[in-house]
Steps between C-alpha positions, in 0.01 A plus 500: 500500500592837354436523128527730201240538226653596166242661273307618803313773308339253261168321539657186640752694705230695680301182563807328644567788737139499616478123556831488687358727771403307810711196405845387611640668186607861551538712185797723585576609145253597226721530192389665178610763248181694573522811714457445872638146506834355616769479233680212671417252773623532856804313633291292741275350229479118522303427184382668180186476284540643150199605291681772307585512129715236330791734422538577872517140617869419424649777713265428790551124502879540479487732801290243688747223412787708634312547829374141522130592496208275407337640185155465346446605137152574373624716212436344160632564150869449583731470200733204463795709621305626799402145590865397488574757773220352713633147447851610597370665818312179586837328550540717811146558630154338492279660235131431449400601148148462366273667250211452743488451878136405550398158632233466231736560209760260634231236537394577141856433383476149639157444343623621159800268511284200588232585242759536223649167596165321496345656188810490281573681171154416360377802699618843383629725778429873502601724793328839530563769756355846564636778719440869561609757245804603707682164489822546303612146411321244287425221524469492878741299709209286611400419141855387429498285814174338388633432152814346649287280727307381195824427318634311801181293510554402137871451546592750227724807473390850602427617145189716471306700243427859605181624332419451132475722194470455124481185289661262747352173373352223710578471869796265550442192714641550848518879480465692828391861445488803732285810453511823701208741546521842665231737616317667784592415856512120479727367775576175320300234314662183366343213306657186354279341235536139389299478176418157365286394206194415711554687824689789658649526847575845645691568822465859620625718783369854557662725757254723681771705669874515562479381860562135406815589309635720779422248775679230302808715450519577872467128576772425248747738666443349844551155348815603312684634803722218615476297178809392311611717202311431179204606287166380639143544382175554685431133444802423722360732765160328489651152489371420149844450346 
């Protein structure tokens, strides 16, 4: 399968290119705005993995839809309008979109949902995430996914508190909060805390490298090829959904 990597000059892009070597996926186009990279993918590309920047996603996914290509999106921080373009393209092609492609994180999503369901609103939920100083969006896509899993477990809307400052009063019952930390070279740490009056449960995932994310994205593209049009998640790919 001949593929294109969009955002090939980035950390994830380089990892994807490296891991694809020696597999049945052939990277024929390494697309990036950086010097020395392709500015468009080749005509014989059969699938695309996008780890670029959110503003670049709409044009790329529309091009893929016009060509009928399977598309994997790892880019996070899309605006509502940008997401609408993705959703429109998904009426023509299969798109896998996830804030995290690792097996461990997707298992964590299931654990968070179940824990929130069992413990109930008596336990306060706090989601914390930390990434390297170069990450541009906050909170991370994974943190949002975890918060949404917690909300789904409780059967409530996706309404979250993002950080706190000033005289905010007591913590409301049922609040789900997200906090973003940045610094150093941290690949990605995520913790969901369920804080009760007499005990605290913490579910944590710490990425030791980007290989797990890249391997998952490559797996997702192979899975997507041949699927019906629509927006899928990594949980669909892994059979969790």
